C-alpha positions as semicolon CSV with decimal commas, in nm:
position;residue;x (nm);y (nm);z (nm)
1;M;0,000;0,000;0,000
2;T;0,114;0,351;-0,066
3;E;0,158;0,593;0,222
4;N;-0,161;0,779;0,125
5;A;-0,359;0,453;0,102
6;N;-0,221;0,347;0,441
7;K;-0,343;0,671;0,599
8;Q;-0,690;0,626;0,445
9;Y;-0,701;0,262;0,557
10;A;-0,595;0,359;0,911
11;N;-0,887;0,602;0,926
12;T;-1,133;0,325;0,837
13;L;-1,011;0,079;1,101
14;P;-1,278;0,010;1,364
15;S;-1,268;0,179;1,701
16;I;-1,201;-0,161;1,864
17;W;-0,876;-0,181;1,664
18;H;-0,777;0,163;1,792
19;A;-0,862;0,059;2,151
20;L;-0,642;-0,251;2,110
21;K;-0,364;-0,031;1,973
22;K;-0,388;0,191;2,283
23;I;-0,369;-0,116;2,512
24;K;-0,066;-0,244;2,319
25;Q;0,107;0,094;2,360
26;M;0,039;0,095;2,736
27;Q;0,175;-0,261;2,769
28;E;0,488;-0,165;2,573
29;R;0,538;0,145;2,790
30;A;0,509;-0,068;3,104
31;E;0,767;-0,309;2,960
32;Y;0,999;-0,018;2,885
33;L;0,959;0,117;3,239
34;R;1,032;-0,224;3,391
35;S;1,341;-0,271;3,177
36;T;1,492;0,076;3,227
37;H;1,396;0,170;3,582
38;K;1,466;-0,066;3,868
39;L;1,272;0,134;4,127
40;I;0,920;0,201;4,010
41;E;0,680;0,307;4,281
42;A;0,363;0,216;4,092
43;P;0,329;-0,133;3,946
44;A;0,405;-0,155;3,575
45;Y;0,179;-0,427;3,440
46;K;0,278;-0,622;3,131
47;T;-0,079;-0,732;3,061
48;I;-0,400;-0,534;3,048
49;P;-0,685;-0,788;3,039
50;F;-1,004;-0,724;2,845
51;I;-1,312;-0,891;2,703
52;L;-1,476;-0,828;2,367
53;Q;-1,846;-0,811;2,287
54;T;-1,976;-0,959;1,962
55;Q;-2,213;-0,773;1,732
56;K;-2,498;-0,974;1,892
57;G;-2,401;-0,847;2,239
58;D;-2,249;-1,172;2,368
59;P;-1,899;-1,196;2,511
60;F;-1,650;-1,343;2,264
61;F;-1,508;-1,669;2,396
62;T;-1,274;-1,938;2,279
63;W;-1,121;-2,260;2,410
64;G;-0,771;-2,316;2,536
65;K;-0,566;-2,597;2,683
66;A;-0,257;-2,420;2,826
67;E;-0,031;-2,707;2,925
68;T;-0,300;-2,883;3,126
69;T;-0,500;-3,195;3,061
70;N;-0,827;-3,001;3,079
71;Y;-0,962;-2,754;2,827
72;F;-1,097;-2,422;2,946
73;A;-1,327;-2,156;2,804
74;T;-1,215;-1,796;2,830
75;V;-1,347;-1,451;2,754
76;F;-1,030;-1,285;2,888
77;F;-0,755;-1,175;2,652
78;K;-0,441;-0,967;2,618
79;I;-0,321;-0,797;2,302
80;V;-0,014;-0,964;2,153
81;K;0,016;-0,821;1,803
82;L;-0,162;-0,583;1,565
83;E;-0,138;-0,622;1,188
84;H;-0,192;-0,274;1,048
85;D;-0,201;-0,392;0,684
86;T;-0,479;-0,645;0,744
87;G;-0,650;-0,482;1,041
88;C;-0,625;-0,812;1,233
89;A;-0,520;-0,860;1,594
90;T;-0,354;-1,153;1,768
91;L;-0,483;-1,201;2,122
92;G;-0,330;-1,408;2,400
93;L;-0,570;-1,628;2,596
94;L;-0,593;-1,561;2,970
95;R;-0,712;-1,859;3,173
96;P;-0,971;-1,774;3,442
97;N;-0,929;-1,924;3,789
98;L;-1,285;-2,069;3,774
99;S;-1,477;-2,234;3,494
100;I;-1,713;-1,998;3,314
101;W;-1,864;-2,276;3,104
102;D;-2,223;-2,389;3,164
103;E;-2,242;-2,761;3,080
104;E;-2,621;-2,757;3,062
105;L;-2,647;-2,460;2,824
106;E;-2,322;-2,547;2,645
107;H;-2,222;-2,182;2,651
108;V;-2,040;-1,929;2,868
109;K;-2,242;-1,842;3,176
110;I;-2,236;-1,462;3,196
111;G;-2,278;-1,450;3,577
112;K;-1,966;-1,665;3,620
113;I;-1,751;-1,396;3,456
114;Y;-1,813;-1,169;3,755
115;E;-1,693;-1,442;3,994
116;I;-1,344;-1,457;3,841
117;A;-1,085;-1,344;4,096
118;F;-0,779;-1,375;3,871
119;V;-0,653;-1,494;3,534
120;T;-0,319;-1,641;3,429
121;E;-0,137;-1,599;3,101
122;T;-0,105;-1,885;2,855
123;D;0,102;-1,934;2,540
124;E;-0,210;-1,976;2,329
125;V;-0,330;-1,713;2,085
126;V;-0,620;-1,642;1,854
127;T;-0,632;-1,401;1,560
128;I;-0,942;-1,187;1,515
129;A;-1,079;-0,913;1,292
130;P;-1,165;-0,633;1,537
131;A;-1,437;-0,507;1,300
132;S;-1,640;-0,812;1,408
133;Y;-1,677;-0,676;1,763
134;S;-1,891;-0,396;1,899
135;A;-1,742;-0,324;2,244
136;I;-1,440;-0,378;2,464
137;K;-1,426;-0,389;2,846
138;Y;-1,095;-0,345;3,029
139;F;-1,015;-0,507;3,362
140;D;-0,772;-0,420;3,637
141;P;-0,423;-0,540;3,534
142;G;-0,382;-0,663;3,893
143;M;-0,617;-0,952;3,816
144;V;-0,341;-1,114;3,605
145;V;-0,127;-1,330;3,830
146;E;0,170;-1,547;3,751
147;E;0,091;-1,911;3,801
148;N;0,296;-2,094;4,059
149;K;0,444;-2,383;3,858
150;E;0,455;-2,619;4,160
151;E;0,093;-2,543;4,244
152;H;-0,005;-2,602;3,881
153;D;0,179;-2,937;3,875
154;E;-0,002;-3,051;4,192
155;K;-0,343;-2,967;4,039
156;S;-0,261;-3,142;3,710
157;G;-0,108;-3,452;3,859
């Protein structure tokens, strides 16, 4: 694309894409602060968790496995990468501490989302077209905790 076409394309990207770009910039700034300043008074979070709302008003969810024997459903994500040329975004899956899946309805149980105390990062990703989503909801970065490997091994074994 030419520079002029890129500028026009950037202006047509959905507001969700721009919100994801802002989150990505904040995460990168936090990473910079952590790497260059050893004494930071306020926490510099590397992940800002969020959920997306579909055009129908439902939370977007997907499945993950994350080095466990059990699959999990999640609506919690972090931004990993933005593809300006395609307008796509790669999201990292954040595993909730409790199941949000309703076996009977075979869908995410909305009320369970509010019961989540924390999420942990996984290595799994999903690529989306932000234009497919109508809203984004940010969560406190403090809800992302690092999983204790020994604790995880005890639960899996």
